[in-house]
ROLUMMAR-41693 format. One record per residue (C-alpha): residue number from 1; residue in one letter; chain; x, y, z. Coordinates in nm, 2 decimals. Example, Ala and Ser with C-alpha at 12.3 -4.5 7.8 and 13.67 -1.06 7.14 Angstrom:
// residues 2
   num   residuo   cadena        X        Y        Z
     1         a        A     1.23    -0.45     0.78
     2         s        A     1.37    -0.11     0.71
This chain:
// residues 329
   num   residuo   cadena        X        Y        Z
     1         m        A     5.15    -1.59     1.22
     2         k        A     5.02    -1.34     0.95
     3         i        A     4.72    -1.12     0.95
     4         g        A     4.71    -0.99     0.59
     5         r        A     5.04    -0.82     0.54
     6         l        A     5.10    -0.79     0.92
     7         d        A     5.37    -1.05     1.01
     8         l        A     5.36    -1.13     1.38
     9         k        A     5.59    -1.36     1.57
    10         d        A     5.53    -1.74     1.61
    11         f        A     5.25    -1.78     1.87
    12         p        A     5.18    -1.41     1.93
    13         l        A     5.01    -1.29     2.25
    14         f        A     4.73    -1.03     2.21
    15         l        A     4.57    -0.79     2.45
    16         a        A     4.20    -0.83     2.42
    17         p        A     3.96    -0.54     2.37
    18         m        A     3.80    -0.45     2.70
    19         e        A     3.56    -0.16     2.76
    20         d        A     3.71     0.10     3.00
    21         v        A     4.04    -0.10     3.02
    22         s        A     4.21    -0.12     2.69
    23         d        A     4.28     0.25     2.65
    24         p        A     4.60     0.38     2.48
    25         p        A     4.80     0.42     2.81
    26         f        A     4.72     0.06     2.91
    27         r        A     4.78    -0.07     2.56
    28         k        A     5.12     0.10     2.55
    29         l        A     5.20    -0.05     2.89
    30         c        A     5.12    -0.40     2.77
    31         r        A     5.32    -0.35     2.45
    32         q        A     5.62    -0.25     2.66
    33         n        A     5.58    -0.57     2.86
    34         g        A     5.56    -0.82     2.57
    35         a        A     5.22    -0.81     2.41
    36         d        A     5.27    -0.86     2.04
    37         m        A     4.95    -0.68     1.94
    38         v        A     4.68    -0.48     2.12
    39         f        A     4.32    -0.39     2.05
    40         t        A     4.12    -0.09     2.13
    41         e        A     3.81    -0.09     2.34
    42         f        A     3.51    -0.17     2.13
    43         i        A     3.38     0.13     1.94
    44         s        A     3.02     0.20     1.84
    45         t        A     2.98     0.26     1.46
    46         e        A     2.67     0.45     1.54
    47         g        A     2.87     0.68     1.77
    48         l        A     3.14     0.73     1.51
    49         i        A     2.90     0.84     1.23
    50         r        A     2.73     1.07     1.47
    51         d        A     3.07     1.22     1.58
    52         a        A     3.02     1.13     1.94
    53         v        A     3.32     1.25     2.13
    54         k        A     3.38     0.93     2.33
    55         s        A     3.36     0.70     2.02
    56         v        A     3.58     0.92     1.80
    57         k        A     3.84     0.95     2.08
    58         k        A     3.86     0.57     2.11
    59         t        A     4.01     0.57     1.76
    60         e        A     4.32     0.75     1.87
    61         i        A     4.64     0.54     1.86
    62         f        A     4.98     0.61     2.03
    63         p        A     5.28     0.53     1.81
    64         e        A     5.42     0.31     2.09
    65         e        A     5.12     0.08     2.07
    66         r        A     5.16    -0.05     1.72
    67         p        A     5.06    -0.30     1.60
    68         v        A     4.71    -0.22     1.71
    69         g        A     4.36    -0.32     1.59
    70         i        A     4.05    -0.10     1.62
    71         q        A     3.75    -0.30     1.71
    72         i        A     3.40    -0.19     1.60
    73         f        A     3.05    -0.31     1.68
    74         g        A     2.71    -0.21     1.53
    75         h        A     2.38    -0.35     1.41
    76         d        A     2.32    -0.14     1.09
    77         l        A     2.53    -0.23     0.79
    78         d        A     2.52     0.12     0.63
    79         s        A     2.64     0.27     0.96
    80         m        A     2.92     0.02     0.99
    81         l        A     3.03     0.08     0.63
    82         h        A     3.02     0.46     0.67
    83         s        A     3.23     0.44     0.99
    84         l        A     3.51     0.27     0.80
    85         r        A     3.61     0.61     0.65
    86         i        A     3.65     0.75     1.00
    87         i        A     3.85     0.45     1.13
    88         e        A     4.08     0.44     0.83
    89         h        A     4.20     0.79     0.92
    90         a        A     4.36     0.64     1.23
    91         h        A     4.55     0.39     1.01
    92         p        A     4.50     0.08     1.23
    93         d        A     4.69    -0.23     1.15
    94         v        A     4.37    -0.43     1.17
    95         i        A     4.00    -0.36     1.18
    96         d        A     3.82    -0.61     1.40
    97         i        A     3.45    -0.67     1.41
    98         n        A     3.29    -0.75     1.75
    99         y        A     3.04    -1.05     1.71
   100         g        A     3.09    -1.16     2.07
   101         c        A     2.99    -0.89     2.33
   102         p        A     2.73    -1.05     2.55
   103         v        A     2.61    -0.74     2.73
   104         k        A     2.23    -0.70     2.72
   105         k        A     2.22    -0.34     2.58
   106         v        A     2.44    -0.44     2.29
   107         v        A     2.27    -0.76     2.21
   108         a        A     1.92    -0.61     2.24
   109         k        A     2.01    -0.39     1.94
   110         g        A     2.11    -0.68     1.73
   111         a        A     2.49    -0.62     1.77
   112         g        A     2.77    -0.81     1.93
   113         a        A     2.69    -1.18     2.01
   114         a        A     2.34    -1.14     1.87
   115         f        A     2.49    -1.21     1.53
   116         l        A     2.55    -1.57     1.65
   117         k        A     2.18    -1.63     1.61
   118         n        A     2.20    -1.56     1.25
   119         p        A     2.52    -1.67     1.07
   120         e        A     2.38    -1.56     0.73
   121         r        A     2.35    -1.21     0.86
   122         m        A     2.69    -1.22     1.01
   123         e        A     2.85    -1.34     0.68
   124         k        A     2.66    -1.07     0.48
   125         f        A     2.78    -0.79     0.71
   126         t        A     3.14    -0.92     0.72
   127         r        A     3.16    -0.97     0.34
   128         a        A     3.05    -0.62     0.28
   129         i        A     3.30    -0.47     0.53
   130         v        A     3.59    -0.67     0.38
   131         q        A     3.50    -0.55     0.04
   132         a        A     3.47    -0.19     0.15
   133         t        A     3.82    -0.15     0.30
   134         d        A     4.18    -0.22     0.21
   135         f        A     4.27    -0.28     0.58
   136         p        A     4.28    -0.65     0.70
   137         v        A     3.96    -0.74     0.87
   138         t        A     3.94    -0.98     1.16
   139         v        A     3.65    -1.10     1.38
   140         k        A     3.62    -1.17     1.76
   141         t        A     3.33    -1.39     1.85
   142         r        A     3.21    -1.67     2.08
   143         t        A     3.14    -2.04     2.04
   144         g        A     2.77    -1.99     2.01
   145         w        A     2.46    -1.82     2.16
   146         d        A     2.39    -2.09     2.42
   147         e        A     2.48    -2.46     2.49
   148         n        A     2.21    -2.57     2.26
   149         s        A     2.33    -2.37     1.96
   150         i        A     2.71    -2.40     1.96
   151         n        A     2.77    -2.31     1.58
   152         i        A     3.12    -2.17     1.58
   153         v        A     3.25    -2.42     1.31
   154         e        A     2.98    -2.30     1.07
   155         v        A     3.04    -1.94     1.17
   156         a        A     3.41    -1.97     1.13
   157         l        A     3.39    -2.12     0.78
   158         r        A     3.14    -1.85     0.67
   159         l        A     3.37    -1.57     0.80
   160         q        A     3.67    -1.72     0.63
   161         d        A     3.48    -1.73     0.31
   162         a        A     3.38    -1.37     0.36
   163         g        A     3.74    -1.27     0.36
   164         v        A     3.85    -1.22     0.72
   165         k        A     4.22    -1.27     0.79
   166         a        A     4.21    -1.42     1.14
   167         l        A     3.96    -1.53     1.41
   168         f        A     3.97    -1.46     1.78
   169         i        A     3.74    -1.69     1.96
   170         h        A     3.63    -1.66     2.32
   171         g        A     3.55    -2.01     2.45
   172         r        A     3.21    -1.93     2.60
   173         t        A     2.87    -1.89     2.47
   174         r        A     2.67    -1.57     2.50
   175         s        A     2.46    -1.72     2.77
   176         q        A     2.77    -1.79     2.98
   177         m        A     2.86    -1.43     2.98
   178         y        A     3.20    -1.45     3.16
   179         g        A     3.10    -1.73     3.40
   180         g        A     3.19    -2.10     3.39
   181         k        A     3.49    -2.24     3.22
   182         a        A     3.62    -2.15     2.88
   183         d        A     3.57    -2.43     2.63
   184         w        A     3.90    -2.46     2.44
   185         d        A     3.80    -2.80     2.29
   186         t        A     3.53    -2.63     2.08
   187         i        A     3.77    -2.37     1.96
   188         a        A     4.00    -2.65     1.86
   189         k        A     3.73    -2.79     1.63
   190         v        A     3.77    -2.47     1.42
   191         k        A     4.14    -2.46     1.43
   192         h        A     4.18    -2.82     1.31
   193         h        A     3.89    -2.83     1.07
   194         p        A     4.03    -2.95     0.73
   195         d        A     3.89    -2.64     0.55
   196         m        A     4.02    -2.38     0.80
   197         e        A     4.32    -2.19     0.65
   198         i        A     4.33    -1.86     0.85
   199         p        A     4.48    -1.82     1.19
   200         v        A     4.27    -1.91     1.49
   201         v        A     4.35    -1.74     1.82
   202         a        A     4.21    -1.87     2.15
   203         n        A     4.06    -1.64     2.42
   204         g        A     3.91    -1.71     2.76
   205         d        A     4.07    -1.81     3.09
   206         i        A     4.43    -1.79     2.96
   207         d        A     4.56    -1.62     3.27
   208         t        A     4.88    -1.82     3.36
   209         p        A     5.20    -1.91     3.18
   210         e        A     5.11    -2.28     3.21
   211         k        A     4.77    -2.22     3.03
   212         a        A     4.95    -2.04     2.75
   213         r        A     5.17    -2.35     2.70
   214         i        A     4.87    -2.57     2.69
   215         i        A     4.70    -2.35     2.44
   216         k        A     5.01    -2.36     2.22
   217         s        A     5.15    -2.71     2.26
   218         e        A     4.84    -2.92     2.33
   219         y        A     4.58    -2.74     2.13
   220         g        A     4.80    -2.60     1.85
   221         f        A     4.63    -2.26     1.83
   222         d        A     4.80    -1.98     1.64
   223         g        A     4.81    -1.74     1.93
   224         a        A     4.65    -1.64     2.26
   225         m        A     4.44    -1.34     2.35
   226         i        A     4.47    -1.23     2.71
   227         g        A     4.18    -1.03     2.86
   228         r        A     4.10    -1.01     3.24
   229         g        A     4.44    -1.18     3.33
   230         a        A     4.61    -0.86     3.21
   231         i        A     4.41    -0.62     3.42
   232         g        A     4.66    -0.47     3.67
   233         n        A     4.91    -0.72     3.55
   234         p        A     5.07    -0.60     3.22
   235         w        A     5.37    -0.82     3.29
   236         i        A     5.17    -1.13     3.22
   237         f        A     5.28    -1.12     2.85
   238         k        A     5.65    -1.11     2.94
   239         q        A     5.60    -1.39     3.20
   240         m        A     5.42    -1.61     2.95
   241         k        A     5.69    -1.56     2.69
   242         h        A     5.97    -1.64     2.93
   243         f        A     5.78    -1.96     3.04
   244         l        A     5.72    -2.07     2.68
   245         e        A     6.08    -2.03     2.59
   246         t        A     6.25    -2.16     2.90
   247         g        A     6.00    -2.36     3.10
   248         e        A     6.08    -2.14     3.40
   249         h        A     5.88    -1.88     3.58
   250         l        A     5.98    -1.52     3.56
   251         s        A     5.94    -1.34     3.89
   252         g        A     5.70    -1.05     3.90
   253         p        A     5.83    -0.70     3.96
   254         g        A     5.87    -0.57     4.31
   255         v        A     5.66    -0.31     4.48
   256         i        A     5.86    -0.01     4.38
   257         t        A     5.83    -0.11     4.01
   258         r        A     5.45    -0.16     4.05
   259         v        A     5.40     0.17     4.22
   260         e        A     5.60     0.36     3.95
   261         t        A     5.41     0.17     3.67
   262         i        A     5.08     0.28     3.81
   263         k        A     5.20     0.63     3.84
   264         q        A     5.31     0.64     3.49
   265         y        A     4.98     0.48     3.37
   266         l        A     4.78     0.75     3.55
   267         k        A     4.99     1.03     3.42
   268         d        A     4.94     0.90     3.06
   269         a        A     4.57     0.83     3.12
   270         i        A     4.51     1.19     3.26
   271         t        A     4.68     1.34     2.96
   272         w        A     4.46     1.13     2.73
   273         k        A     4.12     1.16     2.90
   274         g        A     4.14     1.40     3.19
   275         e        A     4.19     1.34     3.56
   276         r        A     3.84     1.25     3.67
   277         l        A     3.78     0.97     3.41
   278         a        A     4.14     0.84     3.45
   279         v        A     4.11     0.82     3.83
   280         l        A     3.77     0.64     3.81
   281         e        A     3.87     0.39     3.54
   282         a        A     4.21     0.31     3.71
   283         r        A     4.03     0.16     4.01
   284         r        A     3.97    -0.17     3.84
   285         h        A     4.34    -0.22     3.79
   286         y        A     4.46    -0.19     4.15
   287         s        A     4.36    -0.55     4.27
   288         g        A     4.58    -0.70     4.00
   289         y        A     4.88    -0.48     4.07
   290         f        A     4.89    -0.58     4.44
   291         k        A     4.75    -0.93     4.42
   292         g        A     4.91    -1.15     4.69
   293         f        A     5.05    -0.87     4.90
   294         p        A     4.98    -0.96     5.27
   295         g        A     4.77    -0.68     5.44
   296         i        A     4.71    -0.49     5.12
   297         k        A     4.33    -0.47     5.16
   298         p        A     4.32    -0.14     5.36
   299         f        A     4.56     0.03     5.10
   300         r        A     4.35    -0.09     4.82
   301         q        A     4.03     0.03     4.98
   302         q        A     4.20     0.38     5.00
   303         l        A     4.29     0.36     4.64
   304         v        A     3.95     0.28     4.51
   305         t        A     3.79     0.56     4.71
   306         a        A     4.05     0.83     4.64
   307         d        A     3.93     1.09     4.39
   308         s        A     4.24     1.29     4.30
   309         l        A     4.58     1.22     4.16
   310         d        A     4.76     1.37     4.46
   311         e        A     4.57     1.15     4.70
   312         i        A     4.64     0.84     4.49
   313         f        A     5.01     0.92     4.47
   314         e        A     5.03     0.96     4.85
   315         i        A     4.87     0.62     4.90
   316         l        A     5.10     0.47     4.65
   317         d        A     5.40     0.62     4.82
   318         s        A     5.27     0.47     5.15
   319         i        A     5.24     0.12     4.98
   320         a        A     5.60     0.16     4.85
   321         k        A     5.72     0.25     5.20
   322         h        A     5.53    -0.02     5.37
   323         y        A     5.65    -0.30     5.14
   324         g        A     5.98    -0.14     5.04
   325         h        A     6.18    -0.41     5.22
   326         e        A     6.10    -0.65     4.94
   327         n        A     6.36    -0.70     4.68
   328         e        A     6.30    -0.58     4.33
   329         s        A     6.31    -0.84     4.05
């Protein structure tokens, strides 16, 4: 699969852009565990042109992460075009436009999934952005605004005509938010449309190796984008690849590896964004790291209420000691 000059492997696996999740330390971790490409958290173009600290910091890229795409969102074309100069200084491998975020505060401003209500506007913005940069441009979007306006085939063809190099499609409408079941059949209508020439990557509910195989073998998509399934489970990419290659399941890591992985993530996160924010944002990862461990709930409760690195490390050491009889794999 190719995105412009970027040559990825056959059926690459992508880490989805997720707010307060897809930070550089987590992206690095996913790359180390088999992700072929990662994306930043989505970045406000208004924030970038106003030099907002949080927005600008999100453009930072670790060398170990590459290839990496910077994802932007906005509602004003001039602001989006102006932000490109800032983004280009980070030298991303791809610039991705978010036309899929369903969150009310984003949509209310005419950004994110709001573009699905006006394909002409989406095409206009995209064409202008493509023409304004030499970096390959991709788009992440959804199947439609609601079940009565599923227009992704029209949208995809317009985006292809505007010059995007790949499409990442979440198999839900905006009205579904993150509920219900992802509709891969509708994404397939884009992939197998006779006029579709650019890569189409599926997103939504791809959280097991078996689902990755279905996406590849039965639907014929060019790749899979993994979102929530990777939270607290960066090994999912390695496990999916092993299953796709051998048909066999790769065992997950033992407790010692999991604990040491969390510790390293926290150290990197603290270096990047400070202890307070790192500790707070790490809380959403813990359930995934210890999913299925019998009797883990009291430990997990301690982790999500701990407010210092030393306290978290003590709890993690207790988890390692408590479950240390398990064999590493």
